[in-house]
C-alpha positions as a printed Julia matrix, in Angstrom:
308×3 Matrix{Float64}:
   0.0    0.0     0.0
   2.84   2.38    0.78
   4.33   1.67   -2.67
   1.01   2.55   -4.34
   0.69   5.72   -2.28
   4.18   6.86   -3.32
   3.38   6.27   -7.02
   0.15   8.21   -6.66
   1.67  11.23   -4.91
   5.05  11.41   -6.65
   4.08  10.53  -10.25
   0.36  10.17  -10.93
  -0.94  13.25   -9.11
   1.59  15.6   -10.83
   0.66  13.92  -14.12
  -3.01  14.82  -13.54
  -2.21  18.47  -12.77
   0.08  18.83  -15.78
  -2.52  17.15  -18.02
  -5.32  19.47  -16.9
  -3.2   22.6   -17.38
  -2.03  21.34  -20.79
  -5.58  20.57  -21.98
  -6.93  23.96  -20.89
  -3.98  25.87  -22.35
  -4.14  24.07  -25.7
  -7.93  24.49  -25.87
  -7.56  28.25  -25.34
  -4.95  28.33  -28.12
  -7.21  26.4   -30.52
 -10.23  28.58  -29.71
  -8.28  31.77  -30.39
  -6.76  30.4   -33.59
  -9.77  28.71  -35.21
 -12.9   30.12  -33.55
 -12.13  33.7   -32.5
  -9.64  34.94  -35.12
 -10.73  32.28  -37.7
  -7.24  31.93  -39.16
  -7.25  29.71  -42.25
  -4.86  26.95  -41.14
  -5.08  23.19  -41.54
  -7.49  22.04  -38.82
  -6.35  18.41  -39.06
  -2.81  19.43  -38.09
  -3.87  21.78  -35.29
  -6.44  19.46  -33.72
  -5.07  15.95  -34.33
  -1.27  16.25  -34.68
  -0.15  19.3   -32.72
  -1.48  18.04  -29.33
   0.7   14.92  -29.68
   3.83  16.82  -30.65
   3.51  19.53  -27.98
   2.68  17.09  -25.18
   6.34  16.04  -25.16
   7.34  19.45  -23.77
   5.48  19.38  -20.39
   6.25  15.7   -19.91
  10.0   16.23  -20.35
  10.05  19.35  -18.18
   7.84  18.33  -15.23
   7.37  14.56  -15.35
  10.53  12.98  -16.77
  12.54  12.93  -13.52
   9.55  11.61  -11.61
   9.03   8.79  -14.11
  12.73   7.91  -13.85
  12.19   7.06  -10.18
  10.82   3.78  -11.49
  12.88   0.81  -12.58
  12.69  -0.14  -16.28
  14.38  -2.96  -18.17
  14.84  -0.96  -21.38
  14.88   2.65  -20.19
  12.11   5.12  -19.37
  11.45   6.38  -22.92
   8.46   4.06  -23.37
   6.81   5.29  -20.17
   7.47   8.9   -21.18
   5.8    8.36  -24.55
   2.87   6.67  -22.82
   2.46   9.75  -20.61
   2.45  11.93  -23.74
  -0.28   9.84  -25.37
  -2.36   9.7   -22.17
  -2.18  13.5   -22.12
  -2.72  14.06  -25.85
  -5.73  11.79  -26.53
  -8.2   13.59  -24.21
  -6.83  16.91  -25.49
  -7.61  15.93  -29.09
 -11.17  14.87  -28.24
 -11.65  18.1   -26.25
 -10.73  20.2   -29.3
 -13.43  18.53  -31.41
 -15.98  19.13  -28.67
 -14.92  22.75  -28.15
 -15.22  23.7   -31.83
 -18.69  22.18  -32.04
 -19.93  23.63  -28.75
 -18.66  27.18  -29.33
 -19.88  27.46  -32.93
 -22.72  29.95  -33.38
 -25.85  29.49  -35.5
 -26.9   32.25  -37.9
 -30.45  32.15  -39.28
 -30.9   33.64  -42.76
 -33.74  33.84  -45.23
 -31.76  32.42  -48.19
 -28.2   31.57  -49.17
 -27.5   34.95  -50.8
 -28.04  36.62  -47.39
 -25.11  34.77  -45.8
 -22.6   37.39  -46.95
 -24.6   40.1   -45.13
 -23.82  38.56  -41.72
 -20.67  38.03  -39.7
 -19.11  34.62  -40.55
 -20.16  31.82  -38.19
 -19.75  28.04  -38.15
 -23.44  27.13  -38.59
 -26.27  28.48  -40.75
 -30.0   27.79  -40.9
 -31.77  28.64  -44.18
 -35.5   29.18  -44.63
 -35.51  29.07  -48.42
 -33.04  27.25  -50.68
 -32.72  25.05  -53.75
 -30.14  22.35  -54.52
 -29.33  21.98  -58.22
 -28.48  18.28  -58.69
 -28.2   18.73  -62.48
 -25.01  20.82  -62.25
 -22.87  18.98  -59.71
 -19.12  18.63  -59.47
 -17.48  15.23  -58.92
 -14.0   14.19  -57.83
 -13.22  10.48  -57.97
 -10.48   8.65  -56.1
  -9.43   5.0   -56.1
  -6.34   3.34  -54.7
  -4.92   0.64  -52.51
  -4.52   1.42  -48.83
  -3.42  -0.39  -45.7
  -0.1   -1.81  -44.56
  -0.11  -4.6   -47.18
  -1.95  -2.63  -49.88
  -4.75  -5.2   -50.03
  -7.67  -2.84  -49.4
  -9.04  -1.19  -52.53
 -10.62   2.09  -51.41
 -13.01   4.04  -53.64
 -14.26   7.54  -52.86
 -16.42  10.11  -54.61
 -16.63  13.75  -53.52
 -19.76  15.58  -54.73
 -20.49  19.32  -54.61
 -24.04  20.56  -55.25
 -24.87  24.25  -55.9
 -26.8   25.82  -53.01
 -29.12  28.41  -54.6
 -31.95  30.7   -53.61
 -34.45  29.26  -56.08
 -34.72  27.13  -59.22
 -34.28  30.13  -61.53
 -30.62  30.43  -60.48
 -29.63  27.05  -61.94
 -26.92  26.74  -64.57
 -23.15  26.48  -64.99
 -22.52  30.09  -63.97
 -20.27  30.81  -60.99
 -21.78  29.96  -57.63
 -20.49  30.8   -54.17
 -22.24  28.31  -51.88
 -22.02  24.53  -52.22
 -23.29  21.49  -50.36
 -20.71  18.71  -49.95
 -21.58  15.0   -50.02
 -19.1   12.13  -50.04
 -19.34   8.37  -50.59
 -16.8    5.64  -49.99
 -16.53   1.89  -50.36
 -13.77  -0.63  -49.72
 -13.08  -3.98  -51.32
 -10.85  -6.56  -49.64
  -8.52  -8.86  -51.53
  -6.25  -8.51  -54.52
  -7.93  -7.1   -57.61
  -6.13  -6.52  -60.86
  -6.76  -5.07  -64.27
 -10.35  -5.38  -65.47
 -11.63  -6.39  -62.01
 -10.46  -3.07  -60.56
 -12.08  -1.1   -63.36
 -15.36  -3.02  -63.07
 -15.47  -2.5   -59.28
 -15.01   1.25  -59.64
 -17.58   1.54  -62.46
 -20.09  -0.36  -60.34
 -19.39   1.92  -57.39
 -19.74   5.08  -59.54
 -23.06   3.94  -61.0
 -24.37   3.11  -57.54
 -23.43   6.59  -56.26
 -25.02   8.37  -59.2
 -28.31   6.51  -58.69
 -28.18   7.32  -54.97
 -27.64  11.01  -55.71
 -30.64  10.96  -58.05
 -32.92   9.32  -55.47
 -31.75  11.21  -52.35
 -33.51  14.34  -51.15
 -30.58  16.42  -49.88
 -32.86  19.28  -48.84
 -33.93  17.44  -45.69
 -31.59  19.01  -43.13
 -31.9   21.19  -40.04
 -28.83  23.39  -40.49
 -25.53  23.65  -42.35
 -21.99  23.45  -41.01
 -19.15  25.32  -42.72
 -16.3   22.99  -43.62
 -13.0   24.07  -42.11
  -9.59  23.82  -43.73
  -9.33  20.03  -43.79
  -8.12  17.4   -46.23
 -11.7   16.62  -47.25
 -12.38  20.23  -48.19
  -9.46  20.15  -50.63
 -11.02  17.15  -52.4
 -14.3   19.03  -52.72
 -12.39  21.97  -54.19
 -10.94  19.55  -56.75
 -14.52  18.67  -57.67
 -15.23  22.38  -58.19
 -12.19  22.76  -60.43
 -13.41  19.91  -62.64
 -16.49  21.96  -63.58
 -14.62  25.25  -63.95
 -15.77  26.84  -60.69
 -13.71  29.16  -58.52
 -12.09  27.77  -55.38
 -10.93  30.96  -53.66
 -11.67  32.24  -50.17
 -15.09  33.57  -51.17
 -16.32  30.02  -51.83
 -18.15  28.38  -48.9
 -18.62  24.61  -48.7
 -21.18  23.17  -46.27
 -22.05  19.82  -44.75
 -25.71  19.23  -43.96
 -26.63  18.34  -40.36
 -29.81  16.8   -39.01
 -31.14  16.75  -35.48
 -31.59  19.62  -33.02
 -28.84  22.23  -33.03
 -28.6   22.1   -29.23
 -27.49  18.45  -29.38
 -24.71  18.93  -31.93
 -21.89  18.38  -29.41
 -23.46  15.74  -27.16
 -21.59  12.77  -28.66
 -18.27  14.67  -28.54
 -18.84  15.52  -24.87
 -19.48  11.86  -24.03
 -16.33  10.85  -25.88
 -14.27  13.44  -24.03
 -15.54  12.39  -20.6
 -14.84   8.76  -21.47
 -11.27   9.56  -22.58
 -10.76  11.77  -19.54
 -11.46   8.74  -17.33
  -9.85   5.92  -19.33
  -6.52   7.56  -20.29
  -5.35   8.48  -16.73
  -6.59   5.16  -15.29
  -4.75   3.19  -17.94
  -1.6    5.19  -17.26
  -1.89   4.57  -13.5
  -2.33   0.83  -14.05
   0.88   0.78  -16.07
   2.61   2.66  -13.24
   1.6   -0.07  -10.8
   3.42  -2.65  -12.92
   6.84  -1.03  -12.29
   8.82  -0.86   -9.09
  10.79   2.02   -7.63
  14.56   2.03   -7.91
  14.68   2.71   -4.17
  12.35   1.32   -1.55
  11.16   4.73   -0.34
  12.15   7.44   -2.81
  12.23  10.97   -1.43
  12.58  12.88   -4.74
  11.21  15.48   -5.32
  10.05  15.8    -1.67
  12.55  17.73    0.43
  12.78  17.76    4.17
  11.97  21.02    5.88
  14.92  22.73    7.48
  14.46  23.64   11.12
  14.69  27.29   12.07
  15.65  26.42   15.66
  17.53  23.73   17.45
  16.21  21.52   20.12
  17.59  22.28   23.54
  19.74  19.55   24.99
């Protein structure tokens, strides 16, 4: 029991404090960068990669010497990396929740009124028309996976978001609805089999686009600077449309707006519990180098001497 108490006070408790400060600090940074100032940077890098890279800094500064109190067969680098991941995973999930929860909803009469309002993450339209006769398509097919045995097929579709049916045509449009489809095929396919699989997938998607009523949504979410948005811009280029900053690409969302971040909140709370507990269980599997380590606890110096 004394061994467990020492691991809790000397290593795990400082890990919790450093993790909380790191998560709050990084969340403030992300909110300022993406939500408040709305700087056009790659969201995938900021949200999913940067928390992992920067987590190394607080671990090395405040936790490395504490972790090295334990005895390891092959060095402490593995335990240090585990601390980084246990700190980074909840931080990543928190960023997704924060961006959804802090996004504001702007209600407009029609799509042409969007430019008259301050940019927000979500929009609700009263009147709109989706022109499925003048869509843009970007197709992708390739082998993925460690052994390149998974044939992945994707189609990125952009549909003009207009005020009414009279605005249809191939003229330049500013607002687009994004829809994507994907399908995977396992096993080794070659030559004609690959071509037939992709043709079958393309035909299936085109029939689905024809039969789907894309106008059944509650609100629209503006796509951030992500890898997927670049593929949708490629679809716009294929039909000669502009892809500059003035172009806005949306994803349709169903369900009440107030519940948009509920699943992300549940995921964050789950990660916030599992990641530290898993890290503490791994700590229990290692022994201290000394029986009763006293680092970094220091004895208090006496300001007086006992009388003899």
